[in-house]
C-alpha positions in Angstrom: -6.9 9.5 -37.4 -9.9 8.1 -34.9 -9.5 8.1 -30.9 -6.7 7.7 -28.8 -6.0 4.1 -27.5 -4.5 2.9 -24.2 -1.1 3.5 -24.9 -1.0 6.1 -27.0 0.5 9.5 -25.7 -1.3 12.7 -26.4 -1.4 16.2 -25.6 -4.4 17.7 -24.4 -5.1 21.5 -23.6 -7.4 21.3 -20.6 -9.0 24.2 -18.1 -10.7 23.2 -14.9 -13.7 24.7 -13.6 -15.7 23.9 -10.2 -19.3 23.9 -10.4 -19.5 27.6 -9.7 -17.3 28.4 -12.9 -14.0 29.2 -11.1 -10.9 28.1 -12.9 -8.5 25.5 -10.9 -6.2 24.8 -13.4 -5.5 25.6 -16.9 -2.8 24.6 -19.4 -3.3 27.5 -21.4 -0.5 30.1 -21.9 2.0 27.2 -21.3 3.1 23.2 -22.7 0.2 21.0 -23.8 -0.4 18.5 -20.7 1.0 14.9 -22.0 0.1 11.9 -20.9 0.5 8.0 -22.0 -3.5 6.6 -21.8 -4.1 3.6 -19.8 -1.3 4.3 -17.2 -3.4 6.6 -14.3 -1.5 9.7 -14.8 -4.9 11.7 -14.7 -8.5 11.1 -13.2 -10.5 8.6 -14.6 -13.1 11.0 -15.9 -10.7 13.1 -17.8 -9.0 10.5 -19.4 -12.0 8.8 -20.7 -13.2 12.1 -22.1 -9.6 12.0 -24.2 -10.5 8.4 -25.4 -13.6 9.7 -26.7 -12.1 12.7 -29.0 -10.7 12.9 -32.3 -7.4 14.8 -32.7 -8.1 18.5 -33.0 -11.4 18.5 -31.2 -12.4 20.5 -28.8 -15.0 19.5 -26.5 -16.5 20.5 -22.4 -17.1 17.7 -19.8 -18.4 17.8 -16.7 -16.4 14.9 -14.3 -18.7 13.6 -11.1 -16.6 13.5 -8.0 -16.8 9.7 -8.4 -14.6 9.7 -11.7 -12.5 13.0 -9.9 -10.7 12.8 -7.0 -13.6 10.6 -4.8 -15.6 11.9 -2.4 -15.0 13.6 0.7 -14.1 10.8 3.5 -14.7 11.7 7.3 -11.7 9.3 8.2 -9.2 11.3 6.2 -9.6 13.9 9.1 -6.6 13.5 11.7 -6.0 15.0 15.0 -2.7 15.2 16.6 -1.6 16.8 19.6 0.3 20.0 19.2 3.2 18.8 20.7 3.5 16.0 17.5 4.4 19.3 15.7 8.0 20.2 14.6 9.3 23.6 16.7 9.7 25.6 13.6 6.2 24.7 12.4 3.8 27.2 13.0 0.7 25.3 12.3 -1.9 28.0 10.6 -5.7 27.0 9.1 -4.9 26.2 5.3 -1.3 25.8 5.5 -0.9 22.9 3.5 2.2 20.1 4.6 4.0 17.4 3.1 4.1 14.1 5.3 6.0 11.3 3.6 4.0 7.8 4.6 5.9 4.4 5.3 5.4 3.4 1.6 7.7 6.5 0.7 4.0 8.2 -0.9 4.0 11.8 0.0 1.1 12.7 1.4 -0.5 16.4 1.4 -2.1 17.3 4.8 -4.3 20.2 5.1 -4.8 22.6 8.3 -7.9 22.6 9.1 -8.1 23.7 12.4 -5.7 24.8 15.2 -6.4 24.9 19.0 -3.8 25.3 22.1 -3.9 21.5 22.3 -3.8 20.3 19.1 -4.1 20.8 15.4 -6.7 19.0 13.2 -5.4 17.8 9.8 -7.3 16.7 6.6 -5.5 14.0 4.1 -8.2 14.2 1.6 -7.6 15.6 -1.7 -8.4 19.5 -2.1 -10.6 18.8 -4.8 -12.2 15.4 -3.4 -16.3 16.0 -2.7 -16.1 18.4 -5.9 -17.9 17.7 -9.5 -15.4 19.4 -12.3 -15.6 20.6 -15.8 -12.9 20.8 -18.1 -12.5 22.3 -21.3 -10.6 20.1 -23.3 -8.3 20.1 -26.8 -6.8 17.1 -28.2 -4.0 18.4 -29.4 -1.9 15.6 -31.2 -2.1 11.7 -30.8 1.1 9.6 -30.8 0.0 6.1 -31.4 1.2 3.3 -29.3 2.1 1.0 -32.7 
């Protein structure tokens, strides 16, 4: 059967772990993840690993932060005045807020600090800066041609 190519649709079971072994996401117990290779639907390191596998194969890969969600960037830490918050939202540390950007994309911000005057928000992806390990199983390949 060979390896999947860009444009092929694949089904992958995965379990994602932090460097310390804690699981942050898994498809086990539900349908496998379906994606089209080459469309940027998953992080680059995940897609690269899948293209090296054959149908039915299992593999464990460690993906450095650069090929995952990138390094944490300090410029993505934002402080806003408490008064800029909608009155019905009581910000608390760890809370995640969805904000629609000018281009229509939705950004997820995590509240990292709350004082009487201001709220500090982190626009980094929650997994930014993390090296991630994935246990992968390539369940199916549907060739594009």
